[in-house]
C-alpha positions in Angstrom: 0.0 0.0 0.0 1.5 3.4 -1.0 2.2 5.8 1.8 -0.5 8.3 0.8 -3.1 5.6 0.8 -2.0 4.5 4.3 -2.4 8.1 5.4 -5.9 8.2 4.0 -6.7 5.1 6.0 -5.4 6.6 9.2 -7.2 9.9 8.6 -10.5 8.2 8.0 -10.1 6.1 11.1 -8.6 8.4 13.7 -9.3 12.0 13.2 -9.5 15.3 11.5 -7.0 18.0 10.4 -5.2 19.8 13.3 -7.0 17.7 16.0 -5.0 15.8 18.6 -5.8 12.1 18.7 -4.8 9.8 21.5 -3.9 6.5 19.9 -1.8 3.4 20.6 0.8 2.2 18.1 -0.9 -1.2 18.2 -4.1 0.4 17.0 -2.2 2.0 14.1 -0.6 -1.3 13.2 -4.0 -3.1 13.2 -5.5 -0.4 11.1 -2.8 -0.6 8.5 -2.5 -4.4 8.7 1.2 -4.4 9.6 3.6 -4.9 12.5 4.1 -2.3 15.2 7.6 -1.8 14.1 6.5 -1.1 10.5 3.8 1.2 11.8 6.4 3.3 13.6 8.4 3.5 10.3 5.4 4.7 8.4 4.6 7.3 11.0 8.2 8.5 10.7 7.9 8.8 6.9 4.6 10.7 7.3 6.4 13.1 9.7 9.1 13.6 7.1 6.4 14.7 4.6 4.9 17.0 7.3 1.6 15.2 7.0 1.4 14.3 10.7 2.9 15.3 14.1 3.6 12.4 16.4 4.4 12.6 20.1 5.2 9.2 21.6 4.0 8.5 25.1 6.5 8.8 27.9 5.5 5.7 29.8 4.5 2.1 28.9 0.8 1.6 28.4 0.1 5.3 27.7 -1.4 6.4 24.4 0.6 8.6 22.0 -0.6 11.8 20.4 -1.2 11.8 16.6 -2.0 15.1 14.9 -3.1 15.2 11.2 -1.6 18.3 9.5 -3.0 18.0 6.0 -6.2 16.8 4.4 -6.0 13.7 2.2 -7.2 15.6 -0.8 -4.3 18.0 -0.4 -1.9 15.1 -0.5 -3.6 13.9 -3.7 -3.3 17.3 -5.2 0.4 17.4 -4.4 0.8 14.1 -6.3 -1.3 15.6 -9.2 1.1 18.6 -9.3 4.0 16.2 -9.6 2.3 14.4 -12.5 1.7 17.7 -14.2 5.3 18.8 -13.8 6.4 15.4 -15.3 4.0 15.8 -18.2 1.8 12.8 -17.2 -1.4 14.7 -18.3 -3.5 11.5 -18.7 -3.0 10.6 -15.1 -4.0 14.2 -14.1 -7.2 14.0 -16.2 -8.1 10.5 -14.8 -7.7 11.8 -11.2 -9.7 14.9 -11.8 -12.5 12.9 -13.5 -12.9 10.8 -10.3 -13.3 13.8 -8.0 -16.8 14.8 -6.8 -15.6 18.4 -6.6 -12.4 20.4 -6.9 -11.0 23.0 -4.4 -11.0 26.5 -5.8 -7.3 26.9 -4.9 -6.4 23.8 -6.9 -8.4 24.9 -9.9 -6.6 28.3 -9.9 -3.3 26.4 -9.8 -4.4 24.2 -12.6 -5.5 27.1 -14.7 -2.0 28.6 -14.3 -0.3 25.4 -15.6 0.4 26.8 -19.0 4.1 26.7 -19.8 6.8 26.2 -22.4 8.9 23.1 -21.7 12.3 22.6 -23.3 13.9 19.2 -22.8 15.6 16.5 -24.9 15.7 18.9 -27.8 11.9 19.1 -27.8 9.9 22.3 -27.4 6.5 21.6 -25.9 3.7 24.0 -25.0 1.1 22.8 -22.4 -1.9 24.7 -21.4 -5.5 24.2 -20.2 -8.4 24.4 -22.6 -11.7 25.8 -21.3 -13.8 24.7 -24.3 -15.2 21.3 -25.0 -14.2 19.7 -28.3 -17.3 18.1 -30.0 -15.8 17.5 -33.4 -12.6 18.1 -35.3 -14.2 17.2 -38.7 -14.3 20.5 -40.7 -18.0 20.1 -41.8 -19.0 19.6 -38.2 -16.9 22.1 -36.3 -18.8 24.9 -34.7 -16.9 26.5 -31.9 -14.0 29.0 -32.2 -11.8 26.5 -30.3 -12.5 23.7 -32.8 -11.9 26.0 -35.8 -8.7 27.3 -34.3 -7.4 23.7 -33.9 -8.6 22.9 -37.4 -6.4 25.6 -38.9 -3.4 23.8 -37.5 -4.5 20.3 -38.6 -5.8 21.0 -42.1 -5.3 23.2 -45.1 -7.7 24.8 -47.5 -7.0 25.3 -51.2 -6.6 29.0 -50.3 -8.0 31.6 -47.9 -9.0 35.2 -48.0 -7.0 37.9 -46.2 -9.5 40.7 -45.3 -7.0 43.4 -44.4 -5.0 42.9 -47.6 -8.2 42.2 -49.7 -6.5 39.3 -51.4 -6.6 35.5 -51.7 -3.7 33.7 -50.1 -2.3 30.4 -51.4 -2.4 27.2 -49.3 -2.6 23.9 -51.2 -2.9 25.9 -54.4 0.0 28.1 -55.7 -1.8 29.7 -58.7 -5.3 30.0 -60.2 -6.9 31.5 -63.2 -10.3 32.2 -64.6 -11.4 31.6 -68.2 -14.4 32.7 -70.2 -15.1 35.6 -67.8 -15.3 33.4 -64.7 -17.2 30.5 -66.2 -14.2 28.2 -65.9 -11.7 28.2 -63.0 -8.4 26.4 -63.2 -6.5 25.7 -59.9 -2.8 24.6 -59.7 -1.8 22.6 -56.7 1.6 22.4 -55.1 3.5 19.1 -55.8 4.4 16.6 -53.1 1.8 17.5 -50.5 1.1 14.6 -48.2 -1.7 13.9 -45.7 -0.5 12.9 -42.2 -0.9 9.3 -43.1 1.5 9.7 -46.0 -1.1 9.6 -48.9 -0.9 12.3 -51.5 -3.1 15.4 -51.9 -4.0 15.7 -55.6 -6.5 17.3 -57.9 -8.6 14.1 -57.4 -8.6 14.8 -53.7 -10.0 18.3 -54.2 -12.7 16.9 -56.6 -13.7 14.3 -54.0 -14.0 17.0 -51.3 -16.2 19.1 -53.5 -18.4 16.1 -54.2 -18.4 15.3 -50.4 -19.6 18.9 -49.6 -22.4 18.4 -52.0 -23.6 15.3 -50.1 -23.5 17.0 -46.7 -25.5 19.7 -44.9 -23.6 22.9 -45.8 -24.3 26.6 -45.5 -26.1 28.5 -48.3 -23.0 30.1 -49.8 -21.2 26.7 -50.4 -24.5 25.2 -51.6 -25.1 27.9 -54.2 -21.5 27.8 -55.4 -21.5 24.0 -55.8 -25.0 24.0 -57.5 -23.5 26.2 -60.2 -20.8 23.6 -61.1 -21.5 21.6 -64.3 -18.5 19.3 -64.1 -15.1 19.0 -62.5 -12.0 17.8 -64.4 -8.9 16.5 -62.8 -6.7 17.8 -65.7 -3.6 16.3 -64.1 -2.4 15.3 -60.7 -1.9 18.9 -59.7 -4.3 20.8 -61.9 -8.1 20.9 -61.4 -10.5 22.6 -63.8 -14.0 23.5 -62.7 -16.7 24.4 -65.2 -19.7 26.5 -64.1 -23.1 26.9 -65.6 -23.0 30.7 -65.1 -19.9 32.9 -64.7 -19.1 33.7 -61.1 -16.3 36.1 -60.2 -16.6 35.1 -56.5 -16.2 31.4 -57.0 -12.9 31.1 -55.2 -14.7 31.9 -52.0 -16.0 28.4 -52.2 -12.7 27.3 -50.8 -12.1 29.9 -48.1 -14.6 28.8 -45.4 -13.4 26.6 -42.5 -15.8 23.9 -43.7 -13.7 23.8 -46.9 -10.6 22.4 -45.2 -9.4 19.4 -47.2 -9.6 15.9 -45.8 -9.0 12.4 -47.2 -12.7 11.7 -47.8 -12.5 8.0 -48.1 -10.8 7.7 -44.7 -13.6 9.8 -43.1 -16.3 7.7 -44.7 -14.7 4.4 -43.7 -14.9 5.4 -40.0 -16.4 8.8 -39.2 -16.2 8.3 -35.4 -12.5 7.4 -35.4 -11.8 10.3 -37.8 -13.5 12.7 -35.5 -11.2 11.8 -32.6 -7.9 11.4 -34.6 -8.5 13.4 -37.8 -6.0 13.4 -40.7 -5.2 16.6 -42.6 -2.1 18.0 -44.3 -1.5 20.9 -41.9 1.5 21.9 -39.9 0.4 19.7 -36.9 -1.0 16.2 -36.7 -3.1 14.7 -33.9 -1.1 12.0 -32.2 -3.3 11.5 -29.1 -6.9 12.5 -28.4 -8.6 11.0 -25.4 -11.2 12.5 -23.1 -9.9 15.8 -21.8 -6.5 15.5 -23.5 -5.4 16.5 -27.0 -1.8 16.2 -28.3 -0.6 17.9 -31.5 2.8 17.2 -32.9 4.7 19.0 -35.7 4.2 17.2 -39.0 7.7 16.4 -40.4 6.5 16.2 -44.0 4.5 19.5 -44.0 4.8 21.2 -47.4 5.5 24.6 -45.7 8.0 25.5 -43.1 8.2 23.0 -40.3 7.0 24.5 -37.0 9.7 25.2 -34.4 7.3 24.2 -31.6 7.4 20.4 -31.6 4.3 19.6 -29.5 1.2 21.2 -28.1 -0.7 19.5 -25.3 -4.1 20.7 -24.3 -6.0 19.5 -21.3 -9.5 20.1 -19.9 -10.4 21.6 -16.6 -13.7 19.9 -15.7 -15.9 20.5 -12.7 -14.4 24.0 -12.2 -15.9 25.8 -9.1 -14.7 29.2 -10.4 -15.9 31.1 -13.5 -13.0 31.0 -16.0 -14.2 34.3 -17.6 -14.0 35.7 -21.1 -10.2 35.7 -21.3 -7.6 33.8 -23.3 -4.6 33.4 -21.1 -1.3 32.0 -22.4 1.7 31.4 -20.2 4.7 30.4 -22.1 7.7 30.5 -19.7 10.4 28.0 -19.6 12.5 27.1 -16.5 15.6 28.9 -18.0 13.8 32.2 -18.6 15.7 35.2 -17.2 13.2 37.8 -18.4 9.5 37.7 -19.1 7.4 39.8 -21.5 3.7 40.5 -20.8 1.0 41.4 -23.3 -2.5 42.6 -22.6 -4.8 42.9 -25.5 -8.5 43.7 -25.9 -9.7 42.8 -29.3 -13.2 42.8 -30.8 -15.0 39.5 -31.7 -16.6 40.1 -35.0 -20.3 39.5 -34.8 -22.6 40.5 -32.1 -25.7 40.0 -29.8 -29.0 41.2 -31.1 -32.8 40.9 -30.8 -35.2 40.2 -33.6 -39.0 40.4 -33.6 -40.8 37.3 -34.8 -43.1 38.4 -37.6 -44.2 34.8 -38.2 -46.3 35.0 -35.0 -49.3 37.3 -34.5 -49.2 39.8 -31.7 -48.8 43.4 -30.6 -45.1 43.2 -31.4 -45.9 43.4 -35.1 -47.1 47.0 -34.8 -45.4 49.1 -37.4 -43.4 51.2 -34.8 -42.9 48.6 -32.2 -39.4 47.7 -33.4 -38.3 51.3 -33.4 -39.7 52.1 -30.0 -38.2 49.0 -28.4 -34.8 50.0 -29.8 -35.4 53.4 -28.2 -36.2 51.8 -24.9 -32.9 49.9 -24.7 -30.2 52.1 -23.2 -27.4 49.9 -24.3 -24.5 51.4 -22.4 -26.5 51.4 -19.2 -27.7 47.9 -19.6 -24.5 46.1 -20.9 -21.4 48.2 -20.2 -21.0 46.6 -16.8 -21.4 43.1 -18.1 -20.2 40.6 -15.4 -18.6 38.2 -17.9 -17.2 40.3 -20.8 -16.2 43.7 -22.1 -18.6 45.1 -24.8 -18.7 47.8 -27.4 -21.4 49.2 -29.6 -20.3 49.4 -33.3 -22.6 50.0 -36.3 -21.8 46.7 -38.0 -21.4 43.0 -37.3 -18.5 42.7 -39.7 -16.7 46.0 -40.4 -13.6 46.8 -38.4 -13.8 50.6 -38.8 -17.6 51.0 -38.2 -18.8 54.1 -36.6 -20.9 54.1 -33.4 -24.2 52.3 -33.5 -26.9 54.2 -35.4 -29.7 52.8 -33.2 -30.0 55.5 -30.5 -31.9 55.3 -27.2 -34.8 57.6 -26.3 -36.5 56.0 -23.3 -38.9 58.8 -22.6 -40.3 58.7 -26.1 -40.6 54.9 -26.0 -42.5 55.0 -22.7 -44.9 57.6 -24.0 -45.5 55.6 -27.2 -46.2 52.3 -25.4 -48.6 54.1 -23.1 -50.4 55.9 -25.9 -50.8 52.6 -27.8 -52.4 50.9 -24.8 -49.7 48.3 -24.8 -49.0 48.5 -21.0 -50.2 45.4 -19.2 -49.4 43.1 -22.1 -47.3 40.0 -21.7 -44.6 39.1 -24.3 -42.4 36.0 -24.7 -38.7 36.4 -25.3 -36.6 33.3 -26.2 -32.9 33.3 -25.9 -30.8 30.7 -27.7 -28.3 28.3 -26.2 -25.6 26.2 -27.8 -24.4 22.8 -26.7 -26.4 23.0 -23.4 -24.6 26.2 -22.4 -26.7 29.2 -21.4 -25.1 32.5 -22.4 -27.7 35.1 -21.9 -28.8 35.0 -18.3 -27.5 38.6 -17.6 -29.0 39.9 -20.8 -32.4 38.4 -20.0 -32.4 40.1 -16.6 -31.5 43.4 -18.1 -34.2 43.2 -20.8 -36.9 42.3 -18.2 -36.1 45.6 -16.5 -36.4 47.4 -19.8 -39.8 45.9 -20.5 -40.9 46.5 -16.9 -40.3 50.3 -17.4 -42.5 50.1 -20.5 -45.3 48.4 -18.4 -44.9 45.1 -20.2 -44.4 41.7 -18.5 -41.6 39.8 -20.2 -41.7 36.0 -20.0 -38.3 34.5 -20.9 -37.1 31.0 -21.8 -34.0 29.5 -23.3 -34.1 27.0 -26.1 -31.4 25.2 -28.0 -30.7 27.1 -31.2 -31.4 24.1 -33.4 -34.7 23.3 -31.7 -35.9 26.9 -31.9 -36.0 26.8 -35.7 -38.7 24.1 -35.5 -42.1 25.7 -36.3 -43.8 24.6 -33.0 -41.0 26.4 -31.1 -40.6 29.4 -33.4 -44.4 30.1 -33.4 -44.5 30.3 -29.6 -42.2 33.3 -29.2 -42.6 37.0 -29.9 -38.9 38.0 -29.7 -35.6 36.2 -30.0 -32.3 37.1 -28.3 -29.3 35.5 -30.0 -25.8 36.2 -31.2 -23.3 35.3 -33.9 -19.5 35.1 -34.3 -18.0 35.6 -37.8 -15.4 33.4 -39.3 -12.2 34.4 -41.2 -13.9 35.0 -44.6 -16.3 37.7 -43.6 -18.1 37.7 -46.9 -19.0 34.0 -46.7 -19.7 34.2 -43.0 -21.9 37.3 -43.1 -23.8 36.0 -46.1 -24.5 32.8 -44.2 -25.6 34.7 -41.1 -28.1 36.6 -43.1 -29.5 33.5 -44.8 -29.2 30.8 -42.1 -32.3 29.7 -40.1 -30.2 29.6 -36.8 -29.4 33.4 -37.1 -33.2 34.1 -37.0 -32.9 37.1 -39.2 -34.4 36.0 -42.6 -36.9 33.6 -41.1 -38.4 36.1 -38.7 -39.0 38.9 -41.2 -42.4 39.8 -42.7 -42.9 37.9 -45.9 -42.6 40.8 -48.2 -39.5 42.1 -46.5 -38.0 38.6 -46.6 -38.4 38.5 -50.4 -36.7 41.9 -50.7 -33.7 40.8 -48.6 -33.4 37.6 -50.6 -33.2 39.6 -53.8 -30.4 41.7 -52.2 -28.6 38.5 -51.2 -28.7 37.4 -54.8 -27.0 40.7 -55.8 -24.2 39.7 -53.4 -23.4 36.4 -55.1 -23.6 38.1 -58.5 -21.1 40.8 -57.6 -18.2 41.3 -60.0 -15.6 41.3 -57.2 -15.2 40.7 -53.5 -15.2 44.4 -52.6 -18.5 45.0 -54.4 -19.9 42.0 -52.6 -18.9 43.6 -49.3 -20.6 46.8 -50.3 -23.8 44.9 -51.2 -23.7 43.1 -47.8 -23.3 46.3 -46.0 -26.5 47.6 -47.8 -28.4 44.7 -46.4 -27.1 45.2 -42.9 -27.9 49.0 -43.1 -31.5 48.2 -44.3 -32.0 45.8 -41.3 -30.5 48.3 -38.8 -32.4 51.4 -40.2 -35.7 49.6 -40.0 -34.9 47.8 -36.7 -35.5 44.4 -38.1 -32.2 43.7 -36.3 -31.9 45.4 -32.9 -28.2 45.4 -32.2 -27.3 45.2 -28.5 -23.5 44.9 -28.3 -20.3 43.3 -29.7 -18.1 41.2 -27.4 -14.4 42.1 -26.8 -11.9 39.4 -25.9 -9.2 39.9 -23.3 -6.0 38.2 -24.2 -3.2 38.0 -21.6 0.1 36.6 -22.6 3.2 35.9 -20.4 6.2 34.7 -22.3 9.9 34.3 -22.0 11.7 37.1 -23.8 13.4 34.5 -25.9 10.1 33.4 -27.3 9.5 35.0 -30.7 6.7 34.9 -33.3 3.8 35.5 -30.9 0.9 36.0 -33.2 -2.9 35.7 -32.9 -5.2 34.4 -35.7 -8.7 35.6 -36.7 -10.2 33.8 -33.7 -7.9 35.7 -31.3 -6.1 32.5 -30.6 -2.4 31.6 -30.7 -0.8 30.6 -33.9 1.3 27.6 -32.8 3.3 27.3 -36.0 4.7 30.9 -35.8 6.4 30.4 -32.4 10.1 30.0 -32.1 12.7 30.2 -29.4 15.9 32.2 -29.8 18.9 32.5 -27.5 
């Protein structure tokens, strides 16, 4: 029996922390099923660890005094800390998983276990992850955390750089359009290998496009694929795609995170296995993925520059008794560090939280001026500036970086007067907030909005429904208003187009029928734009229409706090679109 288990046995039998217990050495020997001589040896070892204090009796036949100095769980946590330092993450996860609860102090210590480890010519970054991984298959990824990992595991054909307003090569190195955009020819790099050693060829890209067509995809990808008449694998590294109608925006088919390239046949052979240990062609490959523990290792045959960082280990913090907050914290300090640099950044999360009125349900909320007066009634800065979980701002756009202040202004007095004049006081309305993956995000917002409606003399009933269930007619037709939010992905054109058209954004499907038709015609103008910049302009026109007419009542945009502590020798610290760390850019310099 290990010493700590023997301590647990004594503790459960004889006493509590810091209490003096009168006990005979024979009783201890009997409890531990050992000789009295060995019992004395064990007590001495426990004294050496400062777990107990032992005062032997001065006379024969007298009981000695045993004092327990530490709780059994504290000893366990010391062992867990040793495992963590030795990199035995799986043992840590297994131990945590068996605990009914965790001490706050221990969780705080665990949260702080982000560090850069340099040994045996290996550079390893270990840090806790606060976000559950549901899927690492591109078509199924939904959270920022999953997409961030996907960017390191997979490649796209190309991606779009918003700030530079240009396409950036990944698997492709060149592309061209023929017949004014009716034919697109894409040239792939030679020698690209998946993590299992198989080649990425033009046939691979063709199989992925055909796979996307079979799956449930967003409207942008669906419309682009439906315009394809046939795909020709011209050679191993050249693919030619023929369209029914010319489309100058066709390359945006490949820029979304769902368009990350996979070996389709391997996924189809065993989708569950692929979900846990996916295979891509990216800079990092998944070498271990168990419950609560994910290991990424640099792919030695990556077609780009091999990452300096050899391994990334992520581990869950389950059953946390403390709120982890809206903060990304990276601690990358090695034992040899002589100086530490600290960075504190507050960056916007493109997207936002908003309210829509459900015009598919009859009620007083469909009055012509109701939307405008409700927007007047919400004093956004007063309601949300002191948000307990996040910093917020109030821009005039979901997707523009340089947007001015929100055009939707507050005028509570005018709103109160209007609701009174219309005889709407005393009414009851239902507001439904959305949730994702069983997580409730909008408790604070619901409380604030109840206060707003109370000032208007209206009783607000609130409920929270899973976002995918709320689109069902029996759910949607039972709510007057919807509170929800969205986060935009790297290609803002594709992402914003999908937000405006997807059911789960509750914009298009809650509009009055005639307005919905008008917005759909505006969306068609977006896909028919002659270039990306014109498409952005057309998207902005739709957004302005929705804001001007209060079909979308914007509440706020989140800001993410990023705190980084790193050894001064660590270079290449860079954040991606998701405000997460780019592993493959990190390097260590003497």
